[in-house]
LUMVEXBA-91417 format. One record per residue (C-alpha): residue in three letters; y, z, x; residue number from 0. Coordinates in steps of 0.001 Angstrom, whole numbers, plus 500000, padded with zeros to 6 digits. Layout:
N
REC ALA Y Z X NUM
...
***
This chain:
504
REC UNK 730352 214030 759393 0
REC UNK 732255 211656 761664 1
REC UNK 735131 211249 759252 2
REC UNK 735301 214965 758653 3
REC UNK 735522 215702 762359 4
REC UNK 738326 213208 762768 5
REC UNK 740327 214952 760074 6
REC UNK 739605 218488 761180 7
REC UNK 740331 217694 764780 8
REC UNK 743877 217291 763691 9
REC UNK 744727 219956 761289 10
REC UNK 744211 222216 758416 11
REC UNK 747323 221261 756711 12
REC UNK 746919 217694 755896 13
REC UNK 744371 218955 754192 14
REC UNK 746965 220912 752778 15
REC UNK 748027 217399 753134 16
REC UNK 751492 216516 751633 17
REC UNK 755210 216932 751676 18
REC UNK 758326 217572 750510 19
REC UNK 761589 218528 750722 20
REC UNK 763802 218638 748061 21
REC UNK 761846 217979 745133 22
REC UNK 762505 216793 741702 23
REC UNK 765064 218320 739487 24
REC UNK 763668 219862 736319 25
REC UNK 764526 216667 734494 26
REC UNK 762389 214461 736734 27
REC UNK 759740 216916 737872 28
REC UNK 756990 214620 736677 29
REC UNK 758331 211673 738607 30
REC UNK 759962 210001 735604 31
REC UNK 763470 209735 734216 32
REC UNK 766447 210408 736468 33
REC UNK 765389 209688 740044 34
REC UNK 768092 211677 741795 35
REC UNK 766413 213277 744800 36
REC UNK 768236 216630 744526 37
REC UNK 766149 219715 745131 38
REC UNK 765054 222222 742499 39
REC UNK 766813 225056 744302 40
REC UNK 769307 223288 746496 41
REC UNK 771065 226437 747691 42
REC UNK 767783 228047 748702 43
REC UNK 766601 224847 750371 44
REC UNK 769764 224520 752423 45
REC UNK 769739 228186 753382 46
REC UNK 766110 227958 754431 47
REC UNK 766757 224850 756480 48
REC UNK 769709 226516 758193 49
REC UNK 767512 229485 759072 50
REC UNK 764857 227229 760594 51
REC UNK 764500 225733 764019 52
REC UNK 767439 223355 763866 53
REC UNK 771038 224514 764182 54
REC UNK 773247 221603 765356 55
REC UNK 774438 218922 762961 56
REC UNK 773051 215411 763176 57
REC UNK 776404 214083 764359 58
REC UNK 776612 216665 767154 59
REC UNK 773073 215883 768263 60
REC UNK 773380 212108 768300 61
REC UNK 776752 212231 770093 62
REC UNK 775107 213317 773347 63
REC UNK 772185 210923 773153 64
REC UNK 770992 209667 776567 65
REC UNK 769793 206075 776626 66
REC UNK 766058 205608 776932 67
REC UNK 764612 204343 780190 68
REC UNK 763196 200828 780574 69
REC UNK 759720 202369 780422 70
REC UNK 760611 204156 777179 71
REC UNK 761827 200920 775627 72
REC UNK 758476 199297 776392 73
REC UNK 756588 202073 774596 74
REC UNK 756584 203235 771010 75
REC UNK 755895 206977 771078 76
REC UNK 754456 208450 767885 77
REC UNK 753827 212182 767312 78
REC UNK 750990 213188 764999 79
REC UNK 748275 215818 764564 80
REC UNK 745135 213832 763688 81
REC UNK 743535 210393 763456 82
REC UNK 744450 209362 759907 83
REC UNK 747707 207520 760568 84
REC UNK 746288 206050 763768 85
REC UNK 743504 204451 761746 86
REC UNK 745955 203085 759197 87
REC UNK 748047 201465 761906 88
REC UNK 745071 200163 763870 89
REC UNK 743291 198684 760873 90
REC UNK 746136 197433 758707 91
REC UNK 749347 196898 760673 92
REC UNK 749566 193115 761287 93
REC UNK 751310 193508 764669 94
REC UNK 748645 195806 766151 95
REC UNK 746878 193946 768969 96
REC UNK 743209 194733 768391 97
REC UNK 741998 192607 771289 98
REC UNK 744333 194086 773916 99
REC UNK 743635 197576 772551 100
REC UNK 739872 196911 772609 101
REC UNK 739608 197933 768996 102
REC UNK 737119 196917 766336 103
REC UNK 737378 197041 762550 104
REC UNK 734287 197376 760379 105
REC UNK 733541 194879 757614 106
REC UNK 734768 197323 754952 107
REC UNK 738136 197628 756717 108
REC UNK 737482 201050 758204 109
REC UNK 737969 201883 761872 110
REC UNK 735273 200717 764218 111
REC UNK 734684 201542 767861 112
REC UNK 737322 201589 770584 113
REC UNK 735735 200743 773889 114
REC UNK 738263 202347 776194 115
REC UNK 740687 204428 774163 116
REC UNK 743356 204752 776850 117
REC UNK 745881 202014 776151 118
REC UNK 746916 200442 772866 119
REC UNK 749426 197670 772262 120
REC UNK 751403 195762 769708 121
REC UNK 751215 191982 769839 122
REC UNK 754559 191740 771650 123
REC UNK 753159 193860 774499 124
REC UNK 754778 197157 773482 125
REC UNK 752444 200021 774361 126
REC UNK 751633 202573 771668 127
REC UNK 751676 206125 773023 128
REC UNK 750183 208737 770711 129
REC UNK 751208 212348 771271 130
REC UNK 748598 214311 769317 131
REC UNK 748763 218081 768814 132
REC UNK 746568 220051 766369 133
REC UNK 748372 221324 763283 134
REC UNK 746704 224731 763230 135
REC UNK 748766 227827 763989 136
REC UNK 751962 225752 763984 137
REC UNK 750962 224037 767261 138
REC UNK 752112 220614 766122 139
REC UNK 755445 221890 764827 140
REC UNK 756075 223912 767983 141
REC UNK 755448 220863 770171 142
REC UNK 757577 218646 767949 143
REC UNK 760415 221198 767779 144
REC UNK 760606 221475 771535 145
REC UNK 760489 217753 772213 146
REC UNK 762962 216863 769470 147
REC UNK 765432 219399 770856 148
REC UNK 765109 217709 774245 149
REC UNK 765405 214201 772790 150
REC UNK 769146 213837 773467 151
REC UNK 768758 214570 777187 152
REC UNK 765448 212796 777716 153
REC UNK 765103 209172 778786 154
REC UNK 761591 209038 777233 155
REC UNK 762249 208865 773511 156
REC UNK 760217 209912 770509 157
REC UNK 760323 206905 768193 158
REC UNK 758448 208189 765163 159
REC UNK 756791 211394 764042 160
REC UNK 754635 212349 761077 161
REC UNK 755181 215277 758715 162
REC UNK 753395 216674 755705 163
REC UNK 754332 218542 752560 164
REC UNK 754247 222118 753712 165
REC UNK 756937 221719 756344 166
REC UNK 758607 218346 755774 167
REC UNK 761844 219891 754489 168
REC UNK 762480 221613 757800 169
REC UNK 762703 218247 759560 170
REC UNK 764238 216144 756807 171
REC UNK 767168 218560 756548 172
REC UNK 767500 218754 760327 173
REC UNK 769522 216674 762778 174
REC UNK 766672 214830 764465 175
REC UNK 765871 212137 761903 176
REC UNK 767246 208761 760898 177
REC UNK 767429 207864 757227 178
REC UNK 765261 204945 756186 179
REC UNK 768454 203052 755362 180
REC UNK 769618 203518 758975 181
REC UNK 766244 202224 760115 182
REC UNK 766591 199164 757891 183
REC UNK 764644 199796 754662 184
REC UNK 766380 199076 751358 185
REC UNK 766029 200436 747830 186
REC UNK 764354 197163 746957 187
REC UNK 761749 197727 749688 188
REC UNK 760755 201131 748274 189
REC UNK 761127 200284 744568 190
REC UNK 757372 200233 743892 191
REC UNK 756685 203591 745535 192
REC UNK 755988 206692 743438 193
REC UNK 759212 208565 742813 194
REC UNK 757772 211915 743897 195
REC UNK 756945 210484 747320 196
REC UNK 760615 209562 747694 197
REC UNK 761702 212975 746439 198
REC UNK 759342 214441 748999 199
REC UNK 760806 212294 751752 200
REC UNK 764463 213049 751009 201
REC UNK 766881 215653 752329 202
REC UNK 768842 218149 750229 203
REC UNK 771561 215534 749684 204
REC UNK 769099 213080 748189 205
REC UNK 769042 210743 751207 206
REC UNK 765634 209165 751816 207
REC UNK 764497 210170 755313 208
REC UNK 760747 209479 755283 209
REC UNK 758205 207218 753609 210
REC UNK 754476 207439 752948 211
REC UNK 751675 204943 752389 212
REC UNK 749859 207304 750019 213
REC UNK 750196 209449 746930 214
REC UNK 747966 212530 746675 215
REC UNK 747168 213680 743137 216
REC UNK 744197 216015 742909 217
REC UNK 740988 216003 740874 218
REC UNK 737798 218066 740618 219
REC UNK 734799 216469 742338 220
REC UNK 731412 217657 741048 221
REC UNK 727711 217116 741659 222
REC UNK 726164 214808 739065 223
REC UNK 722689 216270 739540 224
REC UNK 723851 219841 738939 225
REC UNK 725924 218729 735943 226
REC UNK 722833 217215 734309 227
REC UNK 720771 220312 735042 228
REC UNK 723299 222808 733615 229
REC UNK 725384 220857 731072 230
REC UNK 722902 218151 730099 231
REC UNK 725185 215310 731182 232
REC UNK 727042 213986 734201 233
REC UNK 729539 211962 732143 234
REC UNK 733049 212650 733511 235
REC UNK 734663 212890 730055 236
REC UNK 732092 215422 728855 237
REC UNK 732293 217459 732052 238
REC UNK 736079 217441 731754 239
REC UNK 735701 218986 728292 240
REC UNK 733719 221821 729926 241
REC UNK 736500 222420 732487 242
REC UNK 739626 221537 730516 243
REC UNK 741442 224856 731107 244
REC UNK 740912 227965 733190 245
REC UNK 739132 229899 730427 246
REC UNK 736614 227076 730050 247
REC UNK 736375 226743 733816 248
REC UNK 735503 230447 734147 249
REC UNK 732943 230203 731316 250
REC UNK 731353 227214 733027 251
REC UNK 731180 229236 736265 252
REC UNK 729160 231915 734467 253
REC UNK 726796 229276 733071 254
REC UNK 726308 227773 736530 255
REC UNK 725596 231194 738011 256
REC UNK 722864 231798 735432 257
REC UNK 721249 228526 736490 258
REC UNK 721318 229452 740188 259
REC UNK 724419 227546 741269 260
REC UNK 727938 228353 742438 261
REC UNK 731017 226936 740733 262
REC UNK 733003 226893 743998 263
REC UNK 732151 227290 747635 264
REC UNK 734680 229840 748804 265
REC UNK 737809 231882 748495 266
REC UNK 740345 229082 748995 267
REC UNK 738912 226259 746896 268
REC UNK 741132 226630 743844 269
REC UNK 744218 227798 745743 270
REC UNK 746131 224518 745694 271
REC UNK 745741 224139 741951 272
REC UNK 747397 227503 741395 273
REC UNK 750005 227158 744143 274
REC UNK 751090 223734 742863 275
REC UNK 751796 225176 739426 276
REC UNK 754088 228039 740397 277
REC UNK 757383 228746 738649 278
REC UNK 759382 229513 741806 279
REC UNK 759432 228394 745458 280
REC UNK 758074 230801 748080 281
REC UNK 761588 231780 749240 282
REC UNK 764659 232370 747081 283
REC UNK 768356 231992 747886 284
REC UNK 768447 235552 749278 285
REC UNK 765738 234742 751844 286
REC UNK 763296 236937 749919 287
REC UNK 759603 236049 749770 288
REC UNK 758572 235463 746156 289
REC UNK 754905 235885 745210 290
REC UNK 754683 233868 742017 291
REC UNK 752650 235094 739040 292
REC UNK 750423 232034 739336 293
REC UNK 749420 233086 742846 294
REC UNK 748503 236485 741446 295
REC UNK 746263 234692 738941 296
REC UNK 744525 232973 741859 297
REC UNK 743988 236365 743510 298
REC UNK 742464 237828 740358 299
REC UNK 740265 234808 739676 300
REC UNK 738994 234620 743248 301
REC UNK 738216 238335 743337 302
REC UNK 736261 237954 740099 303
REC UNK 734417 234873 741386 304
REC UNK 733558 236712 744601 305
REC UNK 732356 239877 742890 306
REC UNK 730310 238016 740265 307
REC UNK 728796 235522 742694 308
REC UNK 730536 232487 741216 309
REC UNK 731476 231340 744715 310
REC UNK 729461 231231 747922 311
REC UNK 731935 233361 749932 312
REC UNK 732919 230654 752399 313
REC UNK 736313 229760 753846 314
REC UNK 738032 226393 753797 315
REC UNK 736904 224123 756665 316
REC UNK 734265 226587 757904 317
REC UNK 730820 225137 758775 318
REC UNK 729320 226909 755753 319
REC UNK 731926 225322 753488 320
REC UNK 731160 221888 754924 321
REC UNK 727439 222447 754440 322
REC UNK 727946 223377 750780 323
REC UNK 729042 219774 750149 324
REC UNK 725800 218354 751496 325
REC UNK 722324 217904 750066 326
REC UNK 721235 221470 750791 327
REC UNK 724228 223010 749047 328
REC UNK 724170 224766 745672 329
REC UNK 727871 224369 744861 330
REC UNK 728854 222475 741725 331
REC UNK 732247 221157 742754 332
REC UNK 735329 221006 744944 333
REC UNK 739024 220488 744278 334
REC UNK 740140 217484 746296 335
REC UNK 743051 215111 746308 336
REC UNK 742838 211445 747290 337
REC UNK 742284 211807 751020 338
REC UNK 739635 214495 750662 339
REC UNK 737095 212515 748701 340
REC UNK 736673 209740 751246 341
REC UNK 737609 211574 754452 342
REC UNK 735905 214909 753958 343
REC UNK 733606 215135 750956 344
REC UNK 731923 211775 751562 345
REC UNK 731407 212643 755213 346
REC UNK 729753 215940 754349 347
REC UNK 727636 214387 751594 348
REC UNK 726315 211657 753876 349
REC UNK 723956 213990 755702 350
REC UNK 721038 212241 753996 351
REC UNK 722612 208911 753046 352
REC UNK 720000 206510 751717 353
REC UNK 717359 209178 751332 354
REC UNK 716014 210377 748006 355
REC UNK 717623 213793 748297 356
REC UNK 720928 212523 749676 357
REC UNK 724168 212983 747728 358
REC UNK 725763 209614 748356 359
REC UNK 726476 208252 744880 360
REC UNK 725776 211607 743259 361
REC UNK 729300 212980 742983 362
REC UNK 731825 212229 740237 363
REC UNK 735396 213320 739498 364
REC UNK 737309 214631 736493 365
REC UNK 740833 215963 736008 366
REC UNK 739877 219663 736012 367
REC UNK 741818 222565 734453 368
REC UNK 745301 221669 735773 369
REC UNK 747136 218802 737432 370
REC UNK 747971 219373 741106 371
REC UNK 748552 217596 744395 372
REC UNK 747326 218265 747885 373
REC UNK 748435 216704 751115 374
REC UNK 750109 213471 752089 375
REC UNK 751697 212237 755291 376
REC UNK 755226 210890 755748 377
REC UNK 756598 208687 758548 378
REC UNK 759927 209745 760042 379
REC UNK 762105 207818 762500 380
REC UNK 763527 210009 765263 381
REC UNK 767260 210040 765889 382
REC UNK 767770 208355 769247 383
REC UNK 764580 206290 769103 384
REC UNK 764816 203138 771202 385
REC UNK 762380 201004 769182 386
REC UNK 764076 201124 765798 387
REC UNK 763073 197596 764826 388
REC UNK 759397 198346 765444 389
REC UNK 759575 201642 763536 390
REC UNK 761235 199805 760654 391
REC UNK 758517 197158 760572 392
REC UNK 755697 199721 760672 393
REC UNK 757316 201610 757792 394
REC UNK 757930 198457 755796 395
REC UNK 754461 196962 756274 396
REC UNK 752445 200159 755753 397
REC UNK 754444 201641 752852 398
REC UNK 756211 198740 751102 399
REC UNK 753841 195780 751450 400
REC UNK 751750 195839 748273 401
REC UNK 749045 193546 749653 402
REC UNK 748525 195779 752682 403
REC UNK 748485 198915 750525 404
REC UNK 745841 197364 748274 405
REC UNK 743801 196485 751368 406
REC UNK 744012 200121 752455 407
REC UNK 742707 201234 749058 408
REC UNK 739894 198685 749206 409
REC UNK 738918 199635 752731 410
REC UNK 739253 203419 752541 411
REC UNK 739340 204355 748825 412
REC UNK 742685 206048 749540 413
REC UNK 745222 206144 746708 414
REC UNK 748159 204169 748041 415
REC UNK 751869 204292 747318 416
REC UNK 752218 201216 745108 417
REC UNK 752660 202037 741419 418
REC UNK 751970 198509 740232 419
REC UNK 748994 198123 742560 420
REC UNK 747318 201345 741485 421
REC UNK 747915 200548 737819 422
REC UNK 746219 197194 738378 423
REC UNK 743210 198822 740024 424
REC UNK 743045 201463 737288 425
REC UNK 742445 198763 734667 426
REC UNK 739868 196774 736632 427
REC UNK 736240 197299 737575 428
REC UNK 737291 198818 740919 429
REC UNK 734704 201424 741785 430
REC UNK 733569 203937 744339 431
REC UNK 729962 203712 745444 432
REC UNK 730157 207268 746689 433
REC UNK 731149 208395 743177 434
REC UNK 728267 206573 741550 435
REC UNK 730346 203550 740549 436
REC UNK 733183 205516 738946 437
REC UNK 736713 204095 739033 438
REC UNK 738449 207180 740403 439
REC UNK 741696 205245 740822 440
REC UNK 742082 205333 737025 441
REC UNK 742018 209134 737003 442
REC UNK 744389 209360 739960 443
REC UNK 746770 206975 738190 444
REC UNK 746888 209363 735238 445
REC UNK 747492 212362 737488 446
REC UNK 750085 210914 739886 447
REC UNK 753056 210907 737458 448
REC UNK 752457 214612 736759 449
REC UNK 753085 215693 740353 450
REC UNK 755941 218192 740635 451
REC UNK 757420 218775 744086 452
REC UNK 760242 220936 742843 453
REC UNK 758872 224206 744195 454
REC UNK 758071 223056 747720 455
REC UNK 760006 224578 750617 456
REC UNK 760158 224608 754421 457
REC UNK 758059 227751 754814 458
REC UNK 755082 226667 752732 459
REC UNK 752556 226000 755479 460
REC UNK 753003 229345 757203 461
REC UNK 753270 231402 754014 462
REC UNK 750301 229712 752353 463
REC UNK 748158 230356 755423 464
REC UNK 749282 233985 755719 465
REC UNK 748725 234650 752018 466
REC UNK 745233 233189 751956 467
REC UNK 744292 235042 755139 468
REC UNK 745573 238396 753890 469
REC UNK 743878 238036 750508 470
REC UNK 740544 237171 752120 471
REC UNK 740377 240724 753459 472
REC UNK 740780 241937 749882 473
REC UNK 738146 239566 748502 474
REC UNK 735630 240690 751125 475
REC UNK 736364 244381 750577 476
REC UNK 737898 245082 753984 477
REC UNK 741114 246380 752415 478
REC UNK 742382 247247 748956 479
REC UNK 744771 245000 747042 480
REC UNK 747976 246861 747951 481
REC UNK 747096 246830 751652 482
REC UNK 746381 243106 751492 483
REC UNK 749854 242466 750093 484
REC UNK 751436 244709 752731 485
REC UNK 749561 242802 755427 486
REC UNK 750768 239505 753985 487
REC UNK 754412 240542 754132 488
REC UNK 753975 241794 757668 489
REC UNK 752388 238534 758819 490
REC UNK 754969 236425 756990 491
REC UNK 757942 238226 758490 492
REC UNK 756433 238068 761978 493
REC UNK 756275 234279 761568 494
REC UNK 759700 234028 759955 495
REC UNK 761955 236952 760970 496
REC UNK 764780 235603 758839 497
REC UNK 762751 236332 755669 498
REC UNK 762316 239678 753925 499
REC UNK 760436 241451 751161 500
REC UNK 762168 241484 747768 501
REC UNK 764694 244309 747462 502
REC UNK 764997 244862 751207 503
***
């Protein structure tokens, strides 16, 4: 549970973990072919960015930049919402001073104890100052917006900030970032990174603004013991055959129900699979909110699962949802991308680690009914930062250094942003003890090239949250379907007054 708490303390969205601005064109939506970083709907993306928090141009903003104070120059200030990036930097960045920061690393490379927790340093004496704000209810974005707007007049500079998929475009198209080329990274440095992560980190003009140490394809994680009980096998290839499309997935849910199990835990579990396979972005060029047909399919499926008892009527991140992943749960499986298996599922399944009825080693993964992604975190250099060389080195070491990325995968089971490295691990005997010795990297390596960021926009976090919240009232019978949709539009437009219902 420790790892889970660290993740949840930060945010719901990372968990919604990942990124994107201008996504692939139709030609390169799978991450192959032409690697131009133009957006799928460039006009809509630009219009949405213009309607967001940032109005001035980058040139106008940087013109008035006040020099940082001597104190600011001795600190590297990093804005984030949770512990994940902190752990990556503490454990794997070569210039992090573990002794001065009173930090310990476990034998497996994971974060150990910090004795004090107040001051952290790089080896050259630069102090690391973390500014951490929870991601829920837009708290992190609100804090970041305010402080970035004040950056030009402040003598205490933001050097780096982290963003994720559901709102990255807002910042990458804004005036408060430096391109990675301005920071000092070259095309050669990023050549081994997955193309979609570069699409995700680019602005509407195709300029790379942010980099990530991870790629986040999604899989379906299932209980081996329940699989044997209901399907007679826990073999991932055979279970995949049972879940290969949504019709088979629904049939399997009925079979599990007959045996006394739930296919899914709650209302939101399959949401990302459907939302990542939409035909259109949330907002079109006329600032109208578009509810894609694939989201309507999620609504219908979830209502059916709720009414028929195929799910356990929980909500994402709720205590009941967490408990369903442990040894007392009756839920067959969970949709998770790379971060979720090690950071959340493993933590919840470790409630009886080492005991006969514990679930450690009793999960496995398969591709599931559709390819999808979920989450991911990108590093962004702030315009006006006064530690550009240090930001550049952190970016280069943690996202471009193959050896370090492979160490991260070894130490955390995370799927890192090195194509050649992950392909190497996919063809070896690399394995996850938590997944019963399965090489999950091989499945992630098959899924990663299928990731399509072309429908991601700047409003995704807020609209996804509002849509799921409004539909929950329908699933639980509090309101009818039409009222749920009306409530969604109302909530969405309260969050984003510049948006409107179609036809308005």
